[in-house]
C-alpha positions in Angstrom: -31.4 10.1 70.1 -27.8 11.3 70.6 -25.6 8.7 71.7 -22.7 9.4 73.5 -20.4 8.0 71.6 -19.7 7.8 67.4 -23.2 6.9 66.0 -25.9 8.3 63.5 -28.6 10.5 64.3 -32.2 10.0 63.5 -32.5 12.5 61.2 -29.0 12.1 59.8 -30.1 8.5 57.9 -33.4 10.4 57.2 -31.5 12.4 55.0 -28.9 10.3 53.2 -31.8 7.7 53.2 -33.7 10.4 50.7 -30.4 11.4 49.1 -30.2 7.7 47.8 -33.8 7.4 46.6 -33.3 11.1 44.6 -30.6 9.8 43.2 -31.9 6.6 42.1 -35.0 8.6 41.0 -33.2 10.3 38.1 -30.7 7.2 36.7 -33.3 5.0 36.9 -34.9 6.3 33.9 -31.8 7.7 32.2 -30.6 3.4 32.4 -33.5 2.0 31.0 -33.2 3.9 28.4 -29.2 4.0 28.0 -30.5 -0.1 27.9 -33.2 0.2 25.0 -30.5 2.1 23.0 -27.7 -0.2 23.1 -30.6 -3.2 21.7 -31.7 -0.1 19.0 -27.4 -0.1 18.0 -27.3 -3.1 18.4 -29.6 -4.8 15.7 -29.0 -2.2 13.0 -24.7 -3.3 13.3 -26.3 -7.0 13.1 -28.7 -6.4 9.8 -25.9 -4.3 8.6 -23.3 -7.0 9.1 -26.1 -9.6 7.6 -26.4 -5.9 4.3 -23.0 -6.5 3.3 -22.3 -10.5 4.3 -25.2 -11.2 1.5 -23.6 -8.3 -1.1 -20.2 -9.8 -0.3 -22.0 -13.6 -1.2 -22.9 -12.6 -4.3 -20.1 -10.7 -5.8 -18.2 -14.5 -4.5 -21.8 -15.9 -6.5 -22.3 -18.5 -3.4 -25.9 -16.9 -4.0 -28.8 -16.1 -6.1 -30.6 -13.4 -5.8 -33.5 -15.1 -3.3 -35.6 -12.9 -0.7 -35.6 -15.2 2.4 -36.1 -14.7 6.5 -33.0 -15.2 9.3 -34.0 -15.7 13.0 -31.6 -14.1 15.5 -32.8 -14.0 19.0 -35.9 -14.3 18.8 -34.8 -11.2 16.3 -36.0 -12.5 12.8 -34.0 -10.4 9.9 -35.8 -10.2 6.5 -32.9 -9.6 3.1 -35.1 -9.7 -0.2 -34.3 -8.3 -2.9 -35.1 -5.8 -5.2 -36.1 -5.7 -9.1 -32.9 -4.4 -11.0 -33.1 -0.1 -12.2 -32.1 0.4 -15.7 -28.5 0.8 -14.9 -28.4 -2.8 -14.0 -27.7 -1.9 -10.4 -30.4 -4.6 -8.5 -31.1 -3.5 -4.7 -30.3 -6.0 -1.2 -32.2 -4.2 1.6 -32.9 -5.9 5.0 -35.7 -5.6 7.2 -35.9 -5.6 10.9 -38.9 -7.6 12.8 -38.3 -6.9 16.6 -41.0 -7.7 19.5 -42.2 -3.5 19.4 -43.9 -2.6 17.0 -41.9 -0.5 14.8 -40.1 -1.8 12.2 -36.3 -0.5 10.7 -35.1 -1.4 6.7 -31.8 -1.1 5.1 -30.5 -0.8 1.3 -27.4 -1.1 -0.7 -26.9 -1.1 -4.0 -25.3 -4.9 -6.5 -24.1 -4.2 -9.5 -23.0 -6.9 -11.4 
């Protein structure tokens, strides 16, 4: 139990271990949540980058109005063009298909 030196009580050791356990019980779910949010933000950033790259390439006249799929790191980004509106604008959309069941879609208009 108590040594005649500068040792620890068994009770002190158990209390410090239980405090670390309680901290980890609160912090591990937060870390998991932050990792998921970071992944979602990265997917959104990549899809918006693809969307604006497609708009810039069309503005420069380098691409046609065609639908295609880009695969980056196991994530599928579908790029597709919509029908022109009466004002002459065409809509370009990027749809993200990840391993999760939810899909996101980002759209912008292109006016030739």
